[in-house]
Structure formats: structure tokens, C-alpha cells
C-alpha positions as CSV (number, residue, x, y, z in Angstrom):
1,M,11.8,55.3,-10.1
2,N,8.4,53.9,-9.1
3,A,7.9,50.6,-7.3
4,K,7.2,48.7,-10.5
5,E,10.3,50.0,-12.2
6,A,12.4,49.2,-9.1
7,Y,11.6,45.5,-9.5
8,A,11.9,45.5,-13.3
9,A,15.4,47.0,-13.0
10,K,16.6,43.7,-11.2
11,P,19.0,45.4,-8.8
12,W,20.2,41.9,-7.8
13,L,22.0,41.4,-11.0
14,K,24.9,43.6,-9.7
15,Y,25.6,41.0,-7.1
16,Y,25.6,37.9,-9.2
17,P,28.9,36.0,-9.0
18,E,31.3,36.5,-11.9
19,G,30.2,34.5,-15.0
20,V,26.6,34.1,-13.9
21,P,24.3,35.2,-16.8
22,E,21.1,37.2,-16.5
23,E,19.2,34.7,-18.6
24,V,19.8,31.0,-19.4
25,E,19.1,29.1,-22.5
26,I,16.8,26.1,-21.9
27,P,17.3,23.2,-24.2
28,D,14.2,21.5,-25.7
29,M,14.7,18.1,-24.0
30,S,12.9,15.8,-21.6
31,V,14.0,14.7,-18.2
32,P,15.0,11.1,-19.2
33,E,16.9,12.5,-22.2
34,A,18.9,14.8,-20.0
35,F,19.7,11.8,-17.7
36,D,20.7,9.5,-20.6
37,R,23.1,12.1,-22.0
38,M,25.0,12.1,-18.7
39,A,24.9,8.3,-18.5
40,D,26.4,8.0,-22.0
41,K,29.0,10.6,-21.2
42,Y,30.1,9.3,-17.8
43,G,29.2,5.6,-18.2
44,S,32.0,4.2,-16.1
45,K,31.7,6.8,-13.3
46,T,29.8,5.9,-10.1
47,A,26.3,7.4,-10.1
48,L,25.0,6.1,-6.8
49,I,26.6,4.8,-3.6
50,F,24.1,3.1,-1.3
51,Y,25.7,2.0,2.0
52,G,28.8,1.0,0.2
53,K,27.1,-0.5,-2.9
54,K,28.2,1.3,-6.0
55,I,26.1,1.6,-9.2
56,R,27.8,3.2,-12.3
57,Y,26.0,5.4,-14.7
58,Q,25.9,2.9,-17.6
59,E,24.4,0.3,-15.2
60,L,21.9,2.8,-13.9
61,K,20.8,3.7,-17.4
62,E,20.3,0.0,-18.2
63,L,18.2,-0.5,-15.1
64,T,16.0,2.4,-16.0
65,N,15.6,1.1,-19.5
66,R,14.7,-2.4,-18.2
67,F,12.1,-0.9,-15.8
68,A,10.6,1.3,-18.5
69,A,10.2,-1.8,-20.7
70,A,8.6,-3.7,-17.8
71,L,6.1,-0.8,-17.1
72,A,5.2,-0.7,-20.8
73,A,4.6,-4.4,-20.8
74,L,2.3,-3.9,-17.8
75,G,0.2,-1.5,-19.8
76,V,1.7,1.9,-18.7
77,T,1.4,4.4,-21.5
78,K,2.1,8.0,-22.2
79,G,0.1,10.3,-19.9
80,D,-0.6,7.7,-17.2
81,T,0.3,8.5,-13.6
82,V,2.7,6.2,-11.7
83,A,2.8,6.6,-7.9
84,M,6.0,6.1,-6.0
85,Y,5.7,5.1,-2.3
86,L,9.3,4.5,-1.5
87,L,12.1,5.4,0.8
88,N,15.4,6.8,-0.6
89,C,17.0,3.9,-2.3
90,P,18.4,3.0,-5.8
91,Q,14.9,1.7,-6.8
92,Y,13.6,5.2,-6.4
93,V,16.0,6.5,-9.0
94,I,15.4,3.5,-11.3
95,A,11.6,3.7,-11.0
96,Y,11.6,7.5,-11.4
97,F,13.5,7.7,-14.7
98,G,12.0,4.4,-15.9
99,A,8.5,5.7,-15.5
100,L,9.3,8.9,-17.3
101,K,10.8,6.9,-20.2
102,T,7.3,5.5,-20.8
103,G,5.9,9.0,-21.1
104,A,4.1,8.6,-17.8
105,K,4.2,11.2,-15.0
106,V,5.3,10.3,-11.5
107,T,3.7,11.3,-8.2
108,P,5.9,10.7,-5.2
109,I,4.1,9.8,-1.9
110,S,5.5,10.4,1.5
111,P,6.6,7.2,3.3
112,V,5.1,8.6,6.5
113,Y,1.6,9.0,5.1
114,T,-1.3,7.1,6.6
115,S,-3.5,4.9,4.5
116,K,-6.1,7.7,4.3
117,E,-3.5,10.1,2.9
118,V,-2.2,7.5,0.5
119,K,-5.8,7.0,-0.7
120,H,-6.3,10.7,-1.3
121,Q,-3.1,11.0,-3.4
122,I,-3.6,7.9,-5.5
123,E,-7.2,8.8,-6.3
124,D,-6.5,12.5,-6.9
125,S,-3.5,11.9,-9.1
126,Q,-5.5,9.1,-10.9
127,A,-2.6,6.7,-10.5
128,K,-3.2,3.1,-11.6
129,T,0.3,1.8,-11.0
130,I,2.3,2.1,-7.8
131,I,5.9,1.2,-6.9
132,C,5.8,0.5,-3.2
133,E,8.3,-0.4,-0.4
134,D,7.1,-3.8,0.7
135,I,7.0,-2.8,4.3
136,L,4.6,0.1,3.4
137,Y,2.2,-2.1,1.5
138,D,-0.1,-2.4,4.5
139,N,-1.1,1.2,3.9
140,V,-1.8,0.7,0.2
141,E,-4.0,-2.3,1.0
142,K,-5.9,-0.4,3.7
143,A,-6.4,2.5,1.3
144,G,-8.8,0.2,-0.6
145,V,-8.1,1.9,-4.0
146,E,-8.4,0.1,-7.3
147,L,-4.9,-0.3,-8.9
148,K,-3.9,-2.0,-12.1
149,N,-0.3,-2.7,-11.0
150,V,1.3,-2.9,-7.6
151,I,5.1,-3.4,-7.8
152,L,6.8,-4.2,-4.5
153,T,10.5,-3.7,-3.7
154,N,12.6,-4.4,-0.6
155,I,15.2,-2.0,0.8
156,G,17.7,-4.8,1.0
157,D,17.7,-5.6,-2.7
158,Y,20.6,-3.1,-3.4
159,L,22.3,-3.3,0.0
160,P,25.7,-5.0,0.3
161,P,25.3,-8.5,2.0
162,L,26.5,-7.4,5.4
163,K,24.1,-4.5,5.4
164,K,20.9,-6.4,4.4
165,L,20.1,-7.8,7.8
166,F,20.7,-4.4,9.4
167,G,18.6,-2.6,6.9
168,K,15.7,-5.0,7.4
169,S,15.8,-4.8,11.2
170,A,16.1,-1.0,11.1
171,L,13.0,-0.7,8.9
172,A,11.1,-3.2,10.9
173,K,11.7,-1.0,14.0
174,A,10.9,2.2,12.2
175,Y,7.6,0.8,10.8
176,S,6.6,-1.4,13.7
177,G,3.2,-3.0,13.2
178,M,3.5,-3.1,9.5
179,Q,4.1,-6.5,7.8
180,V,5.9,-7.4,4.6
181,P,3.5,-9.5,2.5
182,S,4.5,-13.1,2.2
183,P,5.6,-14.6,-1.2
184,Q,2.4,-16.6,-1.2
185,Y,0.3,-13.5,-0.7
186,V,2.2,-11.6,-3.4
187,K,1.5,-14.4,-5.9
188,Q,-2.1,-14.8,-4.8
189,A,-2.9,-11.1,-5.0
190,G,-1.2,-10.7,-8.4
191,L,1.4,-8.3,-7.1
192,H,4.8,-7.8,-8.9
193,Q,8.3,-7.9,-7.6
194,F,10.6,-5.1,-8.7
195,Q,13.6,-7.3,-9.1
196,D,11.7,-9.9,-11.1
197,L,10.6,-7.3,-13.6
198,I,14.2,-5.9,-13.9
199,K,15.5,-9.4,-14.7
200,K,12.7,-10.4,-17.0
201,Y,12.6,-7.4,-19.4
202,P,15.4,-6.3,-21.8
203,P,16.9,-2.8,-21.6
204,Q,14.7,-1.6,-24.5
205,P,12.4,1.2,-23.4
206,P,9.4,2.1,-25.5
207,Q,10.0,4.8,-28.2
208,I,8.0,7.7,-26.9
209,K,7.9,11.3,-28.2
210,I,7.8,13.7,-25.3
211,N,6.9,17.4,-25.8
212,P,8.9,19.0,-22.9
213,K,6.8,22.2,-22.7
214,E,3.4,20.4,-22.7
215,D,4.0,16.9,-21.2
216,I,3.8,16.6,-17.4
217,A,6.9,15.0,-15.7
218,V,5.9,15.2,-12.0
219,L,2.9,15.7,-9.8
220,P,4.4,16.6,-6.4
221,Y,1.9,17.3,-3.7
222,T,2.1,20.3,-1.5
223,G,2.0,19.9,2.3
224,G,-1.7,20.5,2.6
225,T,-1.3,23.6,4.8
226,T,-4.9,24.5,4.0
227,G,-7.2,21.5,3.4
228,L,-6.1,18.4,1.5
229,P,-2.8,18.4,-0.3
230,K,-2.8,19.4,-4.0
231,A,-0.4,18.6,-6.8
232,A,1.6,21.2,-8.7
233,I,1.9,20.4,-12.4
234,L,5.5,20.3,-13.4
235,T,6.4,19.7,-17.0
236,H,9.7,18.3,-18.4
237,H,10.5,21.9,-19.4
238,N,10.0,23.2,-15.8
239,M,12.5,20.6,-14.6
240,I,15.1,21.2,-17.2
241,A,14.8,25.0,-16.7
242,L,15.4,24.7,-13.0
243,Q,18.4,22.6,-13.5
244,K,19.9,25.1,-16.0
245,Q,19.1,28.0,-13.7
246,T,20.7,26.5,-10.6
247,V,23.8,25.2,-12.4
248,S,24.4,28.6,-14.0
249,F,24.1,30.3,-10.6
250,W,26.7,28.0,-9.1
251,P,29.6,28.0,-11.7
252,I,31.9,26.6,-9.0
253,F,30.4,23.2,-9.6
254,E,32.1,21.1,-12.3
255,E,30.2,18.6,-14.4
256,G,31.1,15.0,-13.7
257,K,33.3,15.9,-10.7
258,E,31.0,16.5,-7.7
259,V,30.0,14.2,-4.8
260,V,26.7,15.0,-3.1
261,I,25.3,13.6,0.1
262,A,21.6,12.6,-0.3
263,F,19.6,12.0,2.8
264,L,16.8,14.5,2.2
265,P,13.7,12.5,1.2
266,F,13.2,12.2,-2.5
267,F,9.4,12.4,-2.2
268,H,9.9,16.0,-1.2
269,I,10.6,18.5,-4.0
270,Y,13.9,19.7,-2.4
271,G,15.5,16.2,-2.2
272,Q,13.9,15.1,-5.5
273,V,15.0,18.0,-7.7
274,V,17.9,19.8,-6.1
275,V,19.7,16.7,-4.9
276,M,18.6,13.7,-7.0
277,F,17.7,15.1,-10.4
278,N,20.2,18.0,-10.5
279,G,22.9,15.7,-9.3
280,L,22.4,13.0,-11.9
281,V,22.0,15.3,-14.8
282,Q,25.3,16.9,-13.8
283,G,27.1,13.6,-13.7
284,S,27.7,13.8,-9.9
285,T,28.1,10.9,-7.6
286,I,25.2,10.7,-5.1
287,V,25.8,9.1,-1.7
288,L,22.4,7.9,-0.8
289,F,20.8,7.4,2.6
290,T,17.5,5.9,3.5
291,T,17.4,7.5,6.9
292,P,19.2,10.6,8.2
293,D,21.7,8.7,10.4
294,I,24.0,11.6,11.5
295,D,27.0,9.4,12.3
296,E,26.8,7.6,9.0
297,I,26.4,10.8,7.1
298,L,29.3,12.5,8.7
299,S,31.5,9.5,8.1
300,A,30.5,9.3,4.4
301,M,31.2,13.0,3.9
302,E,34.9,12.4,4.7
303,R,35.2,8.9,3.1
304,Y,33.8,10.1,-0.2
305,K,35.1,13.7,-0.1
306,A,31.7,15.3,-0.5
307,S,31.6,18.6,-2.2
308,G,27.9,19.5,-1.6
309,F,25.7,19.2,1.5
310,Y,22.0,20.1,1.5
311,G,20.1,20.3,4.8
312,V,17.2,21.8,6.6
313,P,17.2,24.2,9.6
314,T,16.5,21.5,12.2
315,L,19.5,19.5,11.0
316,F,21.9,22.5,11.3
317,E,20.4,23.3,14.7
318,Y,21.3,19.8,15.8
319,L,24.8,19.7,14.1
320,K,26.0,23.0,15.5
321,E,26.0,21.4,19.0
322,Y,26.7,17.7,18.0
323,E,30.0,16.4,19.4
324,K,31.0,14.7,16.1
325,T,30.4,17.6,13.8
326,D,34.1,18.5,13.8
327,R,35.0,15.2,12.2
328,V,34.1,16.8,8.9
329,N,36.4,19.4,7.2
330,W,33.5,21.7,6.3
331,K,35.8,24.2,4.7
332,R,36.6,21.7,1.9
333,L,32.9,21.7,0.7
334,K,32.0,23.9,-2.2
335,L,28.4,24.4,-0.9
336,I,26.6,24.0,2.4
337,A,23.0,24.8,1.6
338,C,19.8,25.2,3.7
339,G,16.3,25.2,2.4
340,A,12.6,24.2,3.2
341,D,12.5,26.7,6.1
342,T,14.2,29.8,7.5
343,L,17.4,29.5,9.6
344,H,17.4,31.3,12.9
345,E,20.1,33.8,13.4
346,S,21.4,32.0,16.4
347,T,21.9,28.8,14.4
348,I,23.8,30.7,11.7
349,Q,26.1,32.4,14.2
350,E,26.8,29.2,16.1
351,W,27.5,27.3,12.9
352,E,30.0,29.8,11.7
353,R,31.7,29.9,15.0
354,R,31.9,26.1,15.1
355,T,32.9,25.3,11.6
356,G,34.3,28.5,10.1
357,T,31.9,28.2,7.1
358,K,28.8,29.9,5.9
359,I,25.4,28.2,5.2
360,M,24.0,29.4,1.9
361,E,20.2,29.9,2.2
362,G,17.7,29.5,-0.6
363,Y,14.1,29.9,-1.2
364,G,11.6,27.9,-3.3
365,M,8.4,26.0,-3.3
366,T,6.9,22.9,-4.9
367,E,5.3,25.4,-7.3
368,T,8.7,26.8,-8.4
369,T,10.2,23.3,-9.1
370,A,12.0,23.6,-5.7
371,V,14.0,26.9,-6.1
372,S,13.6,30.5,-7.1
373,H,16.2,32.3,-5.0
374,S,19.7,31.5,-3.8
375,T,22.4,33.2,-1.9
376,P,25.4,34.4,-4.1
377,Y,28.2,32.2,-2.8
378,D,30.6,35.1,-2.8
379,R,28.3,37.6,-1.1
380,P,25.9,36.2,1.4
381,K,23.8,38.6,3.5
382,S,22.6,37.9,7.0
383,G,18.9,37.5,7.3
384,S,18.3,37.1,3.5
385,F,17.5,34.1,1.4
386,G,19.3,35.6,-1.5
387,V,18.5,36.8,-5.0
388,P,16.4,35.5,-7.9
389,L,18.0,32.9,-10.1
390,P,18.8,33.7,-13.8
391,S,15.7,34.0,-15.9
392,M,13.6,34.8,-12.8
393,D,11.5,37.9,-12.3
394,A,10.4,38.7,-8.7
395,A,8.4,41.5,-7.2
396,I,6.5,42.4,-4.0
397,V,2.8,43.3,-4.3
398,D,0.0,44.3,-1.9
399,V,-1.3,41.2,0.0
400,E,-4.9,42.0,-1.0
401,G,-4.3,43.1,-4.6
402,T,-1.6,43.6,-7.3
403,D,-0.2,47.1,-6.5
404,Y,3.6,47.0,-6.3
405,M,5.0,47.7,-2.8
406,P,7.8,50.2,-2.5
407,V,11.3,48.7,-2.0
408,G,11.9,47.8,1.6
409,E,8.2,47.3,2.5
410,V,6.7,43.9,3.2
411,G,4.1,42.4,0.9
412,E,3.4,39.2,-1.0
413,L,6.2,37.7,-3.1
414,I,5.2,37.1,-6.8
415,L,7.4,35.2,-9.2
416,S,7.7,34.6,-13.0
417,G,10.0,32.3,-14.8
418,P,10.4,29.1,-16.8
419,N,10.4,26.9,-13.6
420,I,7.0,28.1,-12.4
421,M,4.3,25.3,-12.4
422,Q,1.6,25.2,-15.0
423,G,-1.1,25.2,-12.3
424,Y,-2.6,22.8,-9.7
425,W,-3.8,19.4,-10.9
426,R,-7.6,19.2,-11.1
427,R,-7.9,22.4,-9.1
428,P,-9.0,25.2,-11.5
429,E,-10.0,27.5,-8.6
430,G,-6.8,27.0,-6.8
431,T,-4.9,27.7,-10.1
432,K,-6.9,30.9,-10.7
433,E,-5.9,32.1,-7.2
434,A,-2.2,31.2,-7.5
435,I,-1.5,32.1,-11.1
436,I,-2.2,35.7,-12.1
437,E,-1.5,37.8,-15.2
438,L,0.2,41.1,-14.5
439,D,1.8,43.4,-17.2
440,G,1.4,40.7,-19.8
441,K,3.3,38.1,-17.7
442,K,2.2,35.0,-15.8
443,W,3.1,35.3,-12.1
444,L,2.8,32.9,-9.2
445,R,1.4,34.4,-6.0
446,T,3.5,32.6,-3.4
447,G,1.5,33.4,-0.3
448,D,4.8,34.4,1.4
449,L,5.3,37.8,3.1
450,V,8.7,39.1,2.0
451,R,10.5,42.4,1.3
452,M,13.3,43.3,-1.1
453,D,16.1,45.6,0.0
454,E,17.8,48.3,-2.1
455,E,20.4,45.8,-3.4
456,G,17.8,43.3,-4.6
457,Y,18.2,40.8,-1.8
458,F,15.0,39.3,-0.5
459,H,14.0,38.8,3.2
460,F,11.4,36.4,4.5
461,F,8.9,37.4,7.1
462,D,6.1,34.8,7.2
463,R,3.5,32.9,5.4
464,K,0.5,35.0,4.6
465,R,-1.7,32.6,6.5
466,D,0.5,32.7,9.6
467,L,0.2,36.5,9.9
468,I,-1.4,37.3,13.3
469,K,-3.7,40.3,13.7
470,Y,-3.8,41.6,17.2
471,K,-5.8,44.8,17.9
472,G,-5.1,45.9,14.3
473,Y,-1.4,45.3,14.6
474,S,0.3,42.8,12.2
475,V,2.5,40.3,14.1
476,F,4.8,37.9,12.2
477,A,4.8,34.5,14.0
478,R,8.3,33.9,12.8
479,H,9.6,37.2,14.4
480,V,8.2,36.1,17.8
481,E,9.7,32.6,17.3
482,G,13.1,34.1,16.5
483,V,13.1,35.9,19.9
484,L,12.1,32.8,21.7
485,Y,14.9,30.8,20.1
486,N,17.3,33.4,21.5
487,H,16.4,32.3,25.0
488,P,19.2,29.9,26.2
489,Q,16.7,27.4,27.7
490,I,14.4,27.1,24.8
491,K,15.0,24.3,22.4
492,A,12.0,24.7,20.0
493,A,9.1,27.1,19.6
494,G,6.0,27.5,17.5
495,V,3.8,30.6,17.5
496,V,0.2,30.9,16.2
497,G,-2.8,33.2,16.5
498,V,-5.9,32.0,18.5
499,P,-9.1,33.6,17.3
500,D,-10.5,36.1,19.8
501,P,-13.6,38.2,19.3
502,K,-12.2,41.2,21.3
503,V,-8.7,41.6,19.8
504,G,-8.8,39.5,16.6
505,H,-6.1,37.0,17.6
506,L,-4.3,36.2,20.8
507,I,-0.7,35.3,20.4
508,K,0.0,31.8,21.7
509,A,3.5,30.3,21.9
510,Y,4.2,26.5,22.2
511,V,7.6,26.0,23.8
512,V,9.9,23.1,24.2
513,L,12.5,23.7,27.0
514,Q,16.0,22.2,27.1
515,S,15.8,19.0,29.2
516,D,17.6,20.4,32.2
517,A,15.3,23.5,32.3
518,R,12.0,21.6,32.4
519,G,10.0,22.3,35.6
520,K,12.4,25.1,36.5
521,I,11.2,27.9,34.2
522,S,7.7,29.3,34.4
523,E,5.3,30.7,31.7
524,E,5.6,34.1,33.3
525,E,9.4,34.0,33.0
526,I,9.1,33.3,29.2
527,M,6.6,36.2,28.9
528,E,9.0,38.5,30.8
529,F,11.8,37.6,28.4
530,C,9.5,38.4,25.5
531,R,8.5,41.8,27.1
532,Q,12.2,42.7,27.2
533,N,12.8,41.8,23.5
534,L,9.5,42.6,21.7
535,A,7.1,45.4,21.3
536,H,4.2,45.1,23.7
537,Y,1.7,44.0,21.1
538,K,3.9,41.1,20.0
539,V,4.3,39.5,23.4
540,P,2.5,36.1,23.6
541,K,-0.5,36.1,25.9
542,I,-0.5,32.3,26.2
543,I,2.5,30.1,26.8
544,E,2.2,26.3,26.6
545,F,5.1,24.0,27.4
546,R,5.4,20.8,25.4
547,G,7.7,17.8,25.3
548,E,7.9,18.1,21.5
549,L,6.2,19.9,18.7
550,P,4.5,18.5,15.6
551,K,6.8,18.5,12.5
552,T,6.3,18.5,8.8
553,D,7.8,15.8,6.6
554,V,11.0,17.9,6.3
555,G,11.4,18.6,9.9
556,K,10.0,22.2,10.3
557,V,7.5,23.0,13.1
558,S,4.0,22.5,11.7
559,R,2.1,25.7,12.6
560,R,-0.9,24.3,10.8
561,E,-1.3,21.5,13.4
562,L,-0.6,23.9,16.3
563,R,-3.2,26.3,14.9
564,E,-5.8,23.6,14.5
565,E,-5.1,22.4,18.1
566,A,-5.4,26.0,19.5
567,E,-8.7,26.6,17.6
568,E,-10.2,23.4,18.9
569,M,-9.6,24.4,22.6
């Protein structure tokens, strides 16, 4: 069997949990239609819990219909772009589905973006309407972009009375220096208030015909690892496909019976699709958090008997040592999942020792509508992010071309399936690089260096752009980081290549020591530890101690920022 045949044979199918199909049927429906079906079916069931405030499905549907009617009255029509610059809150859900009911597409903006970044996304997405947290409005104003509609909302609007004051003070602290516009200014500037619109308009959304395969639902922006962020074009069909793929892979979840903890930010594809969208179109109850307050989250997990918990590596790294982690009966949960980055082996081992449970890893990108691979719940494999979901094709090809790599060898992961984006918004060249045709199929070049083992499980090595070339050797930054994390006194690490005319790249490690080790361990001691655990060519030539490392929006170490810093020096 040649390499191409090995991938086409889909060896992973042997290890699918019982009842999981090879292919899924994808209904011809839109995102708001899928939500409305659940809302009609589970009308009296709680959809959202926001710091004690409960909103039932029938109430949530009515609110989305009212907001859709308001947007239509403000001139939002099919094909328009609606920007959402919000924290996690009920208004996010209402605005998201409300905007989609007008036939518009939504583009979520990170609440930590600066005015410059906000300006880029609004202009690039061609948004003329924005729903904005009032405390973030400063950045919209400073962006100086021309907008037709600005709709402000306050985090306290859906908080229980006792929580309102706390919510406002917490946000004021988090966003110090940013001012909520006064009622006089709002009126003078012609801004709209979210709650006023909800009250003013009846629950009668415009009657819009959506073509799921052609009409865009979401323009989520990638992290801008190279240059400015760019948006992946996700249709309604992409979203519905991903939901069907994931729910078929996890038959242990029962429609209308699950409780999911939602603290991952909804502006990010992971929180938005896997937690918010998938949860609501499965009739789940979503316990919603604006900020990831660990104590509140752990308490809510027990109070509401959560059945699903979705996190990122930095969170599990923290929880494995946190004193209150044992307050949760982790064995009761159906799924403990990790995404957005790779878990270090030491974290996995410590977590299992502490809780007696396994973390299920997954893999995905904005370009795959959040997920393409997941760990079979009954057969996880250490060091692997799992197997392709139903209806997914996956293969490994040569980094520079399209030759299939033999099983077990590292190359670039390519993917084909109904959840793959249509391309990059207004980026024809970027689309041409990312979407290729191979053997009559459309494939996504992921830019990730991966291998597939004999059983069809996939193993991550690094991002293609993070590969370090030293004297002709290929060094995976993640491999070096993994060794550094095994040092008992290292809390965090980031490894990059620094251009050098003699050797190609020098390996540089940025290291954060545990607080009690700072000033007691030298750079040479870290290098010696690496010499004992790495081949000579993989040992960092430069060690730099830091108090902290730059992070991305979802908490992973930002190698891009570290690389830029190193190259400037």
C-alpha cells in the first residue's frame, strides 16, 4: 500500500467508538433555523444561566427575534456584516442569532483588541453595524471608522440585582481608563441602547431566505500570526456540518439533557462554535461566565451538575495544582476536553493523578469551523490529538509540495470535509495558498507539521512557521519546550529561532521560573538540563529569563511576539 492509499484507507475508522458513523448526513438548514428548532422543542428548559440569572429557550428565541426585527428596522439587510465587540454575556447570544436572522453575517471582535485592531477588523469585514460593550466603546470611537449603527449594551443588564454592582466594578477594574459614555453623549451621538431596541420591537424577524451552502454566517478572524489578521469565510452549511460531525462522534451526549460550562471567550472559534453554538443547537443548558473566575467556575460545576468542561492547556496546567480543584467530582463529567493548543505530557499525567480522569484532546482551526480531529472517548492515546471526525479526510503531504508522506513521517497536515472554510475574506492570494485541489478534492493546507501513526491517530509536532533550521537540522520548537516544561523549576517556556547567517537559526528559549527559584537558577543550569535531555543540535544557545511571557487571546504562549522581539535585537 502506497502512502496515498494508506490515508485513503482511513485506518482510524477501526477505532471509532461504537455507533459512530463514517459519514454524517448534513441537513439543508441555516444556523438560526437549527437554533429555533431546539427553542421550539425545549421551550421551557433553561438555555442560559448567567451568574444565577436563568433564561429559558422560548424567552431566548423571543429576544433573538426582537433583536432581528430591530436590526432590520435599522437598515441591516441580507449580506451585511454585523460586528460584535462583546464579552461573554446573554447579549452575545441574542445579538449573534438575531443578526443571522436578518441574513447578515457576524464578525466577532476580541474584547482585548486595541482601537487600531478594531479599526482593521471593522474596515476589512466591511461592517457598518456594531454591537458593543459600553465600556469598550472608547476603542470604537478612537478607531475613527464610519459606522451606520452603534448599539451599546451593559454587562449588568442581565445580571441579578445583587450581582450588578459587582459586575460593573469588576469590569471597571479590568478595563481601567476606559469610560462608559454618558446618557447625554449616547443621545447626542445617535447611539442605540440594546435594551431599548429589545423593548421597542416586536418578536417578528424579517422573512429571509438563506441558502446554507452559499450564504456566509460568520467571518471569524485568525490570530494574525503572520501579518494582519484575516477572516475565514464560514457558511451556514459549514457550521451545521461541524455540529453534526461532533455530535455524531460523541454519542454519549444526550439532546436536551447536558449542562456545559462556558467561560471560553465567544469571540474565539472554540468558545463560539464548540461551546455556544453546539450547546444551544443540542438543547443544552449553558452556564455562562464573562471572566474565567476559577472559584466561581468550580462552584458552578457542582451546583449545576455540569456534564461537559472545555478548557485550554494553561487552564489545566493551573488546575492540576490548584487547591480547590478537588471540590469537583470530575469523574461525573461525560467530557473534559482541551483545545486551542497542545497539552504537555507532564500536565496530562498530573491531571490524571489528581482527578482520576482523562483529558480528551482535539485539534482544529478557525478554517475548519473549530474542529477536525478529536480523541475517541473510549480509546485515548497519549501524545495524540485523536482521529478525524466523521466525513473528514486527512493526509500528510510534503511541506514544499503535494507528495504524500509515508505513514509515521512528519509533514504538513491537509484536510478535506464539509466544515472546511470557503476561503479567506478578500484575500484571493491567501486563499490560493491555503486551499488546493488534489485528486479531484478541495483540501486545506493547515500549516501544521503532523504525523499519522499506523492506527490512524494523528500527532502534532509544530506550526510550519515555528520550525527552526539549525545547521541543516530541523528542530521543533514544541519539542524543546516540552523538555523545558519537565524541569521542576520552570513554570512556562517559549522557544523560537533567531536568524543567524552562519547556522540558519540559533535556538532561543524564553523561560519563566517558579517564584521560589528566581535568582537561584542560572542560564547555564537550564542549558545543562537540556543537554541531558536533548540531542546536541536541539539545545538552546540562548536562555532569557522573564517574569511572564506574551499570550494569545486564548492563553497560549505567543511565539510570534517572542520571535519578533528576538529578531529586533
